[in-house]
PDB file of N, CA, C and O in Angstrom:
ATOM      1  N   MET A   1       0.836  -1.154  -0.020  1.00  0.00           N
ATOM      2  CA  MET A   1       0.011   0.004   0.005  1.00  0.00           C
ATOM      3  C   MET A   1       0.925   1.228   0.028  1.00  0.00           C
ATOM      4  O   MET A   1       1.997   1.219   0.631  1.00  0.00           O
ATOM      5  N   ALA A   2       0.469   2.268  -0.642  1.00  0.00           N
ATOM      6  CA  ALA A   2       1.184   3.513  -0.697  1.00  0.00           C
ATOM      7  C   ALA A   2       0.194   4.657  -0.734  1.00  0.00           C
ATOM      8  O   ALA A   2      -0.975   4.474  -1.072  1.00  0.00           O
ATOM      9  N   TYR A   3       0.677   5.844  -0.382  1.00  0.00           N
ATOM     10  CA  TYR A   3      -0.191   6.986  -0.398  1.00  0.00           C
ATOM     11  C   TYR A   3       0.562   8.221  -0.898  1.00  0.00           C
ATOM     12  O   TYR A   3       1.791   8.273  -0.941  1.00  0.00           O
ATOM     13  N   ARG A   4      -0.254   9.210  -1.274  1.00  0.00           N
ATOM     14  CA  ARG A   4       0.318  10.465  -1.711  1.00  0.00           C
ATOM     15  C   ARG A   4      -0.736  11.539  -1.389  1.00  0.00           C
ATOM     16  O   ARG A   4      -1.916  11.350  -1.686  1.00  0.00           O
ATOM     17  N   ASP A   5      -0.331  12.628  -0.803  1.00  0.00           N
ATOM     18  CA  ASP A   5      -1.293  13.707  -0.545  1.00  0.00           C
ATOM     19  C   ASP A   5      -1.610  14.498  -1.780  1.00  0.00           C
ATOM     20  O   ASP A   5      -0.718  14.927  -2.511  1.00  0.00           O
ATOM     21  N   LEU A   6      -2.914  14.692  -2.011  1.00  0.00           N
ATOM     22  CA  LEU A   6      -3.338  15.452  -3.164  1.00  0.00           C
ATOM     23  C   LEU A   6      -4.418  16.496  -2.689  1.00  0.00           C
ATOM     24  O   LEU A   6      -5.083  16.331  -1.666  1.00  0.00           O
ATOM     25  N   ASP A   7      -4.523  17.491  -3.451  1.00  0.00           N
ATOM     26  CA  ASP A   7      -5.587  18.486  -3.136  1.00  0.00           C
ATOM     27  C   ASP A   7      -6.962  17.903  -3.301  1.00  0.00           C
ATOM     28  O   ASP A   7      -7.186  17.112  -4.218  1.00  0.00           O
ATOM     29  N   PRO A   8      -7.894  18.265  -2.445  1.00  0.00           N
ATOM     30  CA  PRO A   8      -9.268  17.725  -2.571  1.00  0.00           C
ATOM     31  C   PRO A   8      -9.805  18.055  -3.990  1.00  0.00           C
ATOM     32  O   PRO A   8      -9.561  19.122  -4.554  1.00  0.00           O
ATOM     33  N   GLY A   9     -10.549  17.063  -4.519  1.00  0.00           N
ATOM     34  CA  GLY A   9     -11.167  17.208  -5.820  1.00  0.00           C
ATOM     35  C   GLY A   9     -10.218  16.973  -7.027  1.00  0.00           C
ATOM     36  O   GLY A   9     -10.600  17.173  -8.180  1.00  0.00           O
ATOM     37  N   THR A  10      -8.983  16.547  -6.724  1.00  0.00           N
ATOM     38  CA  THR A  10      -8.056  16.279  -7.820  1.00  0.00           C
ATOM     39  C   THR A  10      -8.539  15.096  -8.627  1.00  0.00           C
ATOM     40  O   THR A  10      -8.830  14.039  -8.068  1.00  0.00           O
ATOM     41  N   ALA A  11      -8.626  15.258  -9.925  1.00  0.00           N
ATOM     42  CA  ALA A  11      -8.951  14.128 -10.854  1.00  0.00           C
ATOM     43  C   ALA A  11      -7.709  13.261 -10.950  1.00  0.00           C
ATOM     44  O   ALA A  11      -6.649  13.712 -11.384  1.00  0.00           O
ATOM     45  N   LEU A  12      -7.858  12.001 -10.534  1.00  0.00           N
ATOM     46  CA  LEU A  12      -6.704  11.094 -10.518  1.00  0.00           C
ATOM     47  C   LEU A  12      -6.349  10.592 -11.926  1.00  0.00           C
ATOM     48  O   LEU A  12      -7.211  10.318 -12.761  1.00  0.00           O
ATOM     49  N   GLY A  13      -5.041  10.489 -12.137  1.00  0.00           N
ATOM     50  CA  GLY A  13      -4.522   9.976 -13.419  1.00  0.00           C
ATOM     51  C   GLY A  13      -3.214   9.268 -13.142  1.00  0.00           C
ATOM     52  O   GLY A  13      -2.702   9.253 -12.023  1.00  0.00           O
ATOM     53  N   GLY A  14      -2.691   8.675 -14.219  1.00  0.00           N
ATOM     54  CA  GLY A  14      -1.434   7.958 -14.068  1.00  0.00           C
ATOM     55  C   GLY A  14      -0.301   8.733 -13.556  1.00  0.00           C
ATOM     56  O   GLY A  14       0.610   8.171 -12.948  1.00  0.00           O
ATOM     57  N   GLU A  15      -0.311  10.054 -13.780  1.00  0.00           N
ATOM     58  CA  GLU A  15       0.779  10.930 -13.306  1.00  0.00           C
ATOM     59  C   GLU A  15       0.807  11.011 -11.784  1.00  0.00           C
ATOM     60  O   GLU A  15       1.780  11.487 -11.199  1.00  0.00           O
ATOM     61  N   HIS A  16      -0.250  10.550 -11.156  1.00  0.00           N
ATOM     62  CA  HIS A  16      -0.285  10.600  -9.655  1.00  0.00           C
ATOM     63  C   HIS A  16       0.240   9.353  -9.056  1.00  0.00           C
ATOM     64  O   HIS A  16       0.200   9.205  -7.834  1.00  0.00           O
ATOM     65  N   GLU A  17       0.739   8.428  -9.856  1.00  0.00           N
ATOM     66  CA  GLU A  17       1.254   7.171  -9.345  1.00  0.00           C
ATOM     67  C   GLU A  17       2.784   7.230  -9.096  1.00  0.00           C
ATOM     68  O   GLU A  17       3.432   6.194  -8.954  1.00  0.00           O
ATOM     69  N   THR A  18       3.329   8.418  -9.047  1.00  0.00           N
ATOM     70  CA  THR A  18       4.751   8.615  -8.666  1.00  0.00           C
ATOM     71  C   THR A  18       4.816   9.424  -7.413  1.00  0.00           C
ATOM     72  O   THR A  18       3.843  10.073  -7.029  1.00  0.00           O
ATOM     73  N   GLY A  19       5.949   9.394  -6.772  1.00  0.00           N
ATOM     74  CA  GLY A  19       6.184  10.178  -5.575  1.00  0.00           C
ATOM     75  C   GLY A  19       5.341   9.735  -4.396  1.00  0.00           C
ATOM     76  O   GLY A  19       5.055  10.520  -3.492  1.00  0.00           O
ATOM     77  N   MET A  20       4.945   8.471  -4.412  1.00  0.00           N
ATOM     78  CA  MET A  20       4.112   7.909  -3.336  1.00  0.00           C
ATOM     79  C   MET A  20       4.960   7.415  -2.170  1.00  0.00           C
ATOM     80  O   MET A  20       6.134   7.098  -2.364  1.00  0.00           O
ATOM     81  N   THR A  21       4.406   7.341  -0.984  1.00  0.00           N
ATOM     82  CA  THR A  21       5.066   6.842   0.200  1.00  0.00           C
ATOM     83  C   THR A  21       4.597   5.436   0.448  1.00  0.00           C
ATOM     84  O   THR A  21       3.398   5.188   0.572  1.00  0.00           O
ATOM     85  N   PHE A  22       5.553   4.488   0.523  1.00  0.00           N
ATOM     86  CA  PHE A  22       5.219   3.112   0.795  1.00  0.00           C
ATOM     87  C   PHE A  22       4.774   2.974   2.244  1.00  0.00           C
ATOM     88  O   PHE A  22       5.465   3.391   3.172  1.00  0.00           O
ATOM     89  N   ALA A  23       3.605   2.378   2.407  1.00  0.00           N
ATOM     90  CA  ALA A  23       3.045   2.227   3.784  1.00  0.00           C
ATOM     91  C   ALA A  23       3.091   0.760   4.284  1.00  0.00           C
ATOM     92  O   ALA A  23       3.010   0.521   5.489  1.00  0.00           O
ATOM     93  N   GLY A  24       3.220  -0.213   3.366  1.00  0.00           N
ATOM     94  CA  GLY A  24       3.249  -1.639   3.769  1.00  0.00           C
ATOM     95  C   GLY A  24       2.598  -2.500   2.777  1.00  0.00           C
ATOM     96  O   GLY A  24       2.123  -2.033   1.741  1.00  0.00           O
ATOM     97  N   PHE A  25       2.564  -3.790   3.080  1.00  0.00           N
ATOM     98  CA  PHE A  25       1.970  -4.776   2.219  1.00  0.00           C
ATOM     99  C   PHE A  25       0.584  -5.136   2.749  1.00  0.00           C
ATOM    100  O   PHE A  25       0.343  -5.104   3.956  1.00  0.00           O
ATOM    101  N   LEU A  26      -0.315  -5.475   1.840  1.00  0.00           N
ATOM    102  CA  LEU A  26      -1.604  -6.030   2.231  1.00  0.00           C
ATOM    103  C   LEU A  26      -1.647  -7.452   1.721  1.00  0.00           C
ATOM    104  O   LEU A  26      -1.531  -7.702   0.521  1.00  0.00           O
ATOM    105  N   VAL A  27      -1.816  -8.384   2.646  1.00  0.00           N
ATOM    106  CA  VAL A  27      -1.814  -9.814   2.322  1.00  0.00           C
ATOM    107  C   VAL A  27      -3.126 -10.360   2.592  1.00  0.00           C
ATOM    108  O   VAL A  27      -3.699 -10.141   3.660  1.00  0.00           O
ATOM    109  N   LEU A  28      -3.656 -11.108   1.607  1.00  0.00           N
ATOM    110  CA  LEU A  28      -4.956 -11.755   1.723  1.00  0.00           C
ATOM    111  C   LEU A  28      -4.724 -13.266   1.730  1.00  0.00           C
ATOM    112  O   LEU A  28      -3.874 -13.777   1.000  1.00  0.00           O
ATOM    113  N   HIS A  29      -5.479 -13.964   2.551  1.00  0.00           N
ATOM    114  CA  HIS A  29      -5.403 -15.419   2.595  1.00  0.00           C
ATOM    115  C   HIS A  29      -6.786 -15.998   2.478  1.00  0.00           C
ATOM    116  O   HIS A  29      -7.658 -15.708   3.297  1.00  0.00           O
ATOM    117  N   ASP A  30      -6.996 -16.812   1.470  1.00  0.00           N
ATOM    118  CA  ASP A  30      -8.286 -17.458   1.217  1.00  0.00           C
ATOM    119  C   ASP A  30      -7.999 -18.944   1.037  1.00  0.00           C
ATOM    120  O   ASP A  30      -7.844 -19.425  -0.085  1.00  0.00           O
ATOM    121  N   PRO A  31      -7.933 -19.650   2.129  1.00  0.00           N
ATOM    122  CA  PRO A  31      -7.564 -21.100   2.061  1.00  0.00           C
ATOM    123  C   PRO A  31      -8.646 -21.918   1.370  1.00  0.00           C
ATOM    124  O   PRO A  31      -9.830 -21.585   1.436  1.00  0.00           O
ATOM    125  N   PRO A  32      -8.212 -23.031   0.683  1.00  0.00           N
ATOM    126  CA  PRO A  32      -9.189 -23.933   0.094  1.00  0.00           C
ATOM    127  C   PRO A  32     -10.150 -24.565   1.169  1.00  0.00           C
ATOM    128  O   PRO A  32      -9.805 -24.666   2.346  1.00  0.00           O
ATOM    129  N   LYS A  33     -11.293 -24.956   0.732  1.00  0.00           N
ATOM    130  CA  LYS A  33     -12.250 -25.613   1.647  1.00  0.00           C
ATOM    131  C   LYS A  33     -11.655 -26.883   2.139  1.00  0.00           C
ATOM    132  O   LYS A  33     -10.832 -27.487   1.452  1.00  0.00           O
ATOM    133  N   ASP A  34     -12.052 -27.323   3.339  1.00  0.00           N
ATOM    134  CA  ASP A  34     -11.462 -28.486   4.008  1.00  0.00           C
ATOM    135  C   ASP A  34     -11.525 -29.782   3.153  1.00  0.00           C
ATOM    136  O   ASP A  34     -10.554 -30.537   3.101  1.00  0.00           O
ATOM    137  N   ARG A  35     -12.654 -30.025   2.498  1.00  0.00           N
ATOM    138  CA  ARG A  35     -12.832 -31.301   1.827  1.00  0.00           C
ATOM    139  C   ARG A  35     -12.614 -31.155   0.294  1.00  0.00           C
ATOM    140  O   ARG A  35     -13.083 -31.997  -0.472  1.00  0.00           O
ATOM    141  N   ILE A  36     -11.924 -30.122  -0.140  1.00  0.00           N
ATOM    142  CA  ILE A  36     -11.824 -29.944  -1.619  1.00  0.00           C
ATOM    143  C   ILE A  36     -11.032 -31.087  -2.305  1.00  0.00           C
ATOM    144  O   ILE A  36     -11.393 -31.522  -3.398  1.00  0.00           O
ATOM    145  N   ALA A  37     -10.000 -31.545  -1.681  1.00  0.00           N
ATOM    146  CA  ALA A  37      -9.190 -32.640  -2.316  1.00  0.00           C
ATOM    147  C   ALA A  37     -10.062 -33.878  -2.477  1.00  0.00           C
ATOM    148  O   ALA A  37     -10.008 -34.535  -3.517  1.00  0.00           O
ATOM    149  N   GLU A  38     -10.842 -34.198  -1.495  1.00  0.00           N
ATOM    150  CA  GLU A  38     -11.775 -35.344  -1.574  1.00  0.00           C
ATOM    151  C   GLU A  38     -12.793 -35.115  -2.676  1.00  0.00           C
ATOM    152  O   GLU A  38     -13.056 -36.026  -3.461  1.00  0.00           O
ATOM    153  N   THR A  39     -13.355 -33.959  -2.756  1.00  0.00           N
ATOM    154  CA  THR A  39     -14.341 -33.614  -3.725  1.00  0.00           C
ATOM    155  C   THR A  39     -13.758 -33.762  -5.158  1.00  0.00           C
ATOM    156  O   THR A  39     -14.397 -34.353  -6.028  1.00  0.00           O
ATOM    157  N   ILE A  40     -12.567 -33.231  -5.385  1.00  0.00           N
ATOM    158  CA  ILE A  40     -11.928 -33.316  -6.677  1.00  0.00           C
ATOM    159  C   ILE A  40     -11.637 -34.772  -7.037  1.00  0.00           C
ATOM    160  O   ILE A  40     -11.774 -35.165  -8.196  1.00  0.00           O
ATOM    161  N   ARG A  41     -11.246 -35.553  -6.073  1.00  0.00           N
ATOM    162  CA  ARG A  41     -10.975 -37.025  -6.328  1.00  0.00           C
ATOM    163  C   ARG A  41     -12.317 -37.667  -6.705  1.00  0.00           C
ATOM    164  O   ARG A  41     -12.357 -38.433  -7.668  1.00  0.00           O
ATOM    165  N   GLU A  42     -13.385 -37.397  -6.010  1.00  0.00           N
ATOM    166  CA  GLU A  42     -14.707 -37.997  -6.289  1.00  0.00           C
ATOM    167  C   GLU A  42     -15.162 -37.628  -7.728  1.00  0.00           C
ATOM    168  O   GLU A  42     -15.683 -38.476  -8.452  1.00  0.00           O
ATOM    169  N   LEU A  43     -14.955 -36.344  -8.129  1.00  0.00           N
ATOM    170  CA  LEU A  43     -15.281 -35.891  -9.428  1.00  0.00           C
ATOM    171  C   LEU A  43     -14.471 -36.641 -10.507  1.00  0.00           C
ATOM    172  O   LEU A  43     -14.999 -37.028 -11.549  1.00  0.00           O
ATOM    173  N   SER A  44     -13.175 -36.830 -10.219  1.00  0.00           N
ATOM    174  CA  SER A  44     -12.306 -37.538 -11.134  1.00  0.00           C
ATOM    175  C   SER A  44     -12.759 -38.981 -11.308  1.00  0.00           C
ATOM    176  O   SER A  44     -12.743 -39.509 -12.420  1.00  0.00           O
ATOM    177  N   ASP A  45     -13.168 -39.629 -10.196  1.00  0.00           N
ATOM    178  CA  ASP A  45     -13.698 -41.010 -10.264  1.00  0.00           C
ATOM    179  C   ASP A  45     -14.939 -41.072 -11.137  1.00  0.00           C
ATOM    180  O   ASP A  45     -15.229 -42.117 -11.720  1.00  0.00           O
ATOM    181  N   LEU A  46     -15.666 -39.990 -11.236  1.00  0.00           N
ATOM    182  CA  LEU A  46     -16.910 -39.964 -12.084  1.00  0.00           C
ATOM    183  C   LEU A  46     -16.580 -39.545 -13.518  1.00  0.00           C
ATOM    184  O   LEU A  46     -17.473 -39.414 -14.355  1.00  0.00           O
ATOM    185  N   GLY A  47     -15.255 -39.330 -13.800  1.00  0.00           N
ATOM    186  CA  GLY A  47     -14.880 -38.935 -15.142  1.00  0.00           C
ATOM    187  C   GLY A  47     -14.965 -37.445 -15.440  1.00  0.00           C
ATOM    188  O   GLY A  47     -14.895 -37.018 -16.593  1.00  0.00           O
ATOM    189  N   ILE A  48     -15.115 -36.671 -14.384  1.00  0.00           N
ATOM    190  CA  ILE A  48     -15.242 -35.229 -14.534  1.00  0.00           C
ATOM    191  C   ILE A  48     -13.901 -34.585 -14.356  1.00  0.00           C
ATOM    192  O   ILE A  48     -13.292 -34.728 -13.295  1.00  0.00           O
ATOM    193  N   GLY A  49     -13.407 -33.869 -15.365  1.00  0.00           N
ATOM    194  CA  GLY A  49     -12.092 -33.198 -15.317  1.00  0.00           C
ATOM    195  C   GLY A  49     -12.173 -31.831 -14.616  1.00  0.00           C
ATOM    196  O   GLY A  49     -13.246 -31.248 -14.466  1.00  0.00           O
ATOM    197  N   LEU A  50     -11.019 -31.356 -14.201  1.00  0.00           N
ATOM    198  CA  LEU A  50     -10.958 -30.104 -13.523  1.00  0.00           C
ATOM    199  C   LEU A  50     -10.124 -29.126 -14.342  1.00  0.00           C
ATOM    200  O   LEU A  50      -9.029 -29.462 -14.792  1.00  0.00           O
ATOM    201  N   LYS A  51     -10.641 -27.926 -14.532  1.00  0.00           N
ATOM    202  CA  LYS A  51      -9.912 -26.829 -15.123  1.00  0.00           C
ATOM    203  C   LYS A  51      -9.903 -25.676 -14.122  1.00  0.00           C
ATOM    204  O   LYS A  51     -10.915 -25.386 -13.484  1.00  0.00           O
ATOM    205  N   VAL A  52      -8.756 -25.029 -13.995  1.00  0.00           N
ATOM    206  CA  VAL A  52      -8.638 -23.950 -12.997  1.00  0.00           C
ATOM    207  C   VAL A  52      -8.438 -22.683 -13.766  1.00  0.00           C
ATOM    208  O   VAL A  52      -7.545 -22.597 -14.610  1.00  0.00           O
ATOM    209  N   VAL A  53      -9.268 -21.678 -13.485  1.00  0.00           N
ATOM    210  CA  VAL A  53      -9.138 -20.359 -14.120  1.00  0.00           C
ATOM    211  C   VAL A  53      -8.891 -19.389 -12.994  1.00  0.00           C
ATOM    212  O   VAL A  53      -9.698 -19.297 -12.068  1.00  0.00           O
ATOM    213  N   THR A  54      -7.790 -18.660 -13.052  1.00  0.00           N
ATOM    214  CA  THR A  54      -7.454 -17.717 -11.992  1.00  0.00           C
ATOM    215  C   THR A  54      -6.882 -16.449 -12.527  1.00  0.00           C
ATOM    216  O   THR A  54      -6.275 -16.434 -13.597  1.00  0.00           O
ATOM    217  N   GLY A  55      -7.060 -15.431 -11.829  1.00  0.00           N
ATOM    218  CA  GLY A  55      -6.458 -14.087 -12.162  1.00  0.00           C
ATOM    219  C   GLY A  55      -5.063 -13.985 -11.650  1.00  0.00           C
ATOM    220  O   GLY A  55      -4.343 -13.039 -11.967  1.00  0.00           O
ATOM    221  N   ASP A  56      -4.652 -14.984 -10.829  1.00  0.00           N
ATOM    222  CA  ASP A  56      -3.291 -14.956 -10.259  1.00  0.00           C
ATOM    223  C   ASP A  56      -2.300 -15.469 -11.287  1.00  0.00           C
ATOM    224  O   ASP A  56      -2.675 -15.923 -12.368  1.00  0.00           O
ATOM    225  N   ASN A  57      -0.978 -15.385 -10.911  1.00  0.00           N
ATOM    226  CA  ASN A  57       0.002 -15.920 -11.816  1.00  0.00           C
ATOM    227  C   ASN A  57       0.134 -17.442 -11.629  1.00  0.00           C
ATOM    228  O   ASN A  57      -0.454 -18.020 -10.715  1.00  0.00           O
ATOM    229  N   ARG A  58       0.940 -18.092 -12.539  1.00  0.00           N
ATOM    230  CA  ARG A  58       1.016 -19.541 -12.500  1.00  0.00           C
ATOM    231  C   ARG A  58       1.625 -20.105 -11.201  1.00  0.00           C
ATOM    232  O   ARG A  58       1.332 -21.234 -10.806  1.00  0.00           O
ATOM    233  N   HIS A  59       2.480 -19.294 -10.545  1.00  0.00           N
ATOM    234  CA  HIS A  59       3.081 -19.738  -9.301  1.00  0.00           C
ATOM    235  C   HIS A  59       2.020 -19.886  -8.204  1.00  0.00           C
ATOM    236  O   HIS A  59       2.035 -20.854  -7.444  1.00  0.00           O
ATOM    237  N   VAL A  60       1.144 -18.963  -8.134  1.00  0.00           N
ATOM    238  CA  VAL A  60       0.037 -19.007  -7.125  1.00  0.00           C
ATOM    239  C   VAL A  60      -0.849 -20.199  -7.426  1.00  0.00           C
ATOM    240  O   VAL A  60      -1.195 -20.948  -6.512  1.00  0.00           O
ATOM    241  N   ALA A  61      -1.232 -20.402  -8.694  1.00  0.00           N
ATOM    242  CA  ALA A  61      -2.063 -21.486  -9.117  1.00  0.00           C
ATOM    243  C   ALA A  61      -1.406 -22.798  -8.745  1.00  0.00           C
ATOM    244  O   ALA A  61      -2.074 -23.689  -8.221  1.00  0.00           O
ATOM    245  N   GLU A  62      -0.081 -22.947  -9.007  1.00  0.00           N
ATOM    246  CA  GLU A  62       0.675 -24.159  -8.715  1.00  0.00           C
ATOM    247  C   GLU A  62       0.686 -24.395  -7.178  1.00  0.00           C
ATOM    248  O   GLU A  62       0.537 -25.530  -6.725  1.00  0.00           O
ATOM    249  N   ALA A  63       0.859 -23.339  -6.406  1.00  0.00           N
ATOM    250  CA  ALA A  63       0.884 -23.521  -4.924  1.00  0.00           C
ATOM    251  C   ALA A  63      -0.473 -23.983  -4.430  1.00  0.00           C
ATOM    252  O   ALA A  63      -0.537 -24.812  -3.522  1.00  0.00           O
ATOM    253  N   ILE A  64      -1.530 -23.492  -4.978  1.00  0.00           N
ATOM    254  CA  ILE A  64      -2.851 -23.965  -4.615  1.00  0.00           C
ATOM    255  C   ILE A  64      -3.047 -25.421  -5.003  1.00  0.00           C
ATOM    256  O   ILE A  64      -3.624 -26.215  -4.260  1.00  0.00           O
ATOM    257  N   GLY A  65      -2.560 -25.740  -6.161  1.00  0.00           N
ATOM    258  CA  GLY A  65      -2.600 -27.179  -6.597  1.00  0.00           C
ATOM    259  C   GLY A  65      -1.921 -28.133  -5.627  1.00  0.00           C
ATOM    260  O   GLY A  65      -2.415 -29.217  -5.316  1.00  0.00           O
ATOM    261  N   VAL A  66      -0.763 -27.673  -5.165  1.00  0.00           N
ATOM    262  CA  VAL A  66      -0.013 -28.483  -4.162  1.00  0.00           C
ATOM    263  C   VAL A  66      -0.805 -28.590  -2.864  1.00  0.00           C
ATOM    264  O   VAL A  66      -0.897 -29.661  -2.266  1.00  0.00           O
ATOM    265  N   MET A  67      -1.380 -27.455  -2.435  1.00  0.00           N
ATOM    266  CA  MET A  67      -2.137 -27.413  -1.175  1.00  0.00           C
ATOM    267  C   MET A  67      -3.342 -28.403  -1.166  1.00  0.00           C
ATOM    268  O   MET A  67      -3.658 -29.023  -0.150  1.00  0.00           O
ATOM    269  N   ILE A  68      -3.993 -28.515  -2.348  1.00  0.00           N
ATOM    270  CA  ILE A  68      -5.147 -29.399  -2.437  1.00  0.00           C
ATOM    271  C   ILE A  68      -4.795 -30.775  -3.053  1.00  0.00           C
ATOM    272  O   ILE A  68      -5.675 -31.541  -3.446  1.00  0.00           O
ATOM    273  N   ARG A  69      -3.522 -31.048  -3.119  1.00  0.00           N
ATOM    274  CA  ARG A  69      -2.977 -32.351  -3.539  1.00  0.00           C
ATOM    275  C   ARG A  69      -3.426 -32.731  -4.951  1.00  0.00           C
ATOM    276  O   ARG A  69      -3.909 -33.838  -5.190  1.00  0.00           O
ATOM    277  N   ILE A  70      -3.253 -31.774  -5.892  1.00  0.00           N
ATOM    278  CA  ILE A  70      -3.551 -32.086  -7.274  1.00  0.00           C
ATOM    279  C   ILE A  70      -2.245 -32.680  -7.839  1.00  0.00           C
ATOM    280  O   ILE A  70      -1.154 -32.169  -7.588  1.00  0.00           O
ATOM    281  N   GLU A  71      -2.394 -33.794  -8.622  1.00  0.00           N
ATOM    282  CA  GLU A  71      -1.207 -34.352  -9.286  1.00  0.00           C
ATOM    283  C   GLU A  71      -0.775 -33.443 -10.435  1.00  0.00           C
ATOM    284  O   GLU A  71      -1.597 -32.986 -11.229  1.00  0.00           O
ATOM    285  N   ASN A  72       0.506 -33.198 -10.504  1.00  0.00           N
ATOM    286  CA  ASN A  72       1.128 -32.394 -11.574  1.00  0.00           C
ATOM    287  C   ASN A  72       0.543 -30.922 -11.635  1.00  0.00           C
ATOM    288  O   ASN A  72       0.134 -30.466 -12.703  1.00  0.00           O
ATOM    289  N   PRO A  73       0.515 -30.221 -10.504  1.00  0.00           N
ATOM    290  CA  PRO A  73      -0.020 -28.871 -10.555  1.00  0.00           C
ATOM    291  C   PRO A  73       0.827 -27.913 -11.354  1.00  0.00           C
ATOM    292  O   PRO A  73       0.340 -26.866 -11.782  1.00  0.00           O
ATOM    293  N   GLU A  74       2.107 -28.253 -11.568  1.00  0.00           N
ATOM    294  CA  GLU A  74       2.972 -27.382 -12.395  1.00  0.00           C
ATOM    295  C   GLU A  74       2.552 -27.401 -13.840  1.00  0.00           C
ATOM    296  O   GLU A  74       2.990 -26.550 -14.614  1.00  0.00           O
ATOM    297  N   GLY A  75       1.728 -28.331 -14.227  1.00  0.00           N
ATOM    298  CA  GLY A  75       1.262 -28.402 -15.602  1.00  0.00           C
ATOM    299  C   GLY A  75       0.066 -27.550 -15.878  1.00  0.00           C
ATOM    300  O   GLY A  75      -0.457 -27.563 -16.992  1.00  0.00           O
ATOM    301  N   TRP A  76      -0.381 -26.814 -14.905  1.00  0.00           N
ATOM    302  CA  TRP A  76      -1.594 -25.951 -15.071  1.00  0.00           C
ATOM    303  C   TRP A  76      -1.261 -24.831 -15.998  1.00  0.00           C
ATOM    304  O   TRP A  76      -2.115 -23.990 -16.283  1.00  0.00           O
TER     305      TRP A  76
END
């Protein structure tokens, strides 16, 4: 997070994204549901494949795959 003092009513633009003061990081944690690995395994047994669509980068997607015990998550 970062901030910069501006006059009230200033219309924000890209030029305001410089000269900011770093205030810290914002970290969000949204863990997978407790039974997700079991659910995915049950779906697989029924012949239902899994596709993961995420706005995160591939490293985050791979880490989630490892957390929920997906085989070959680096192939996502």
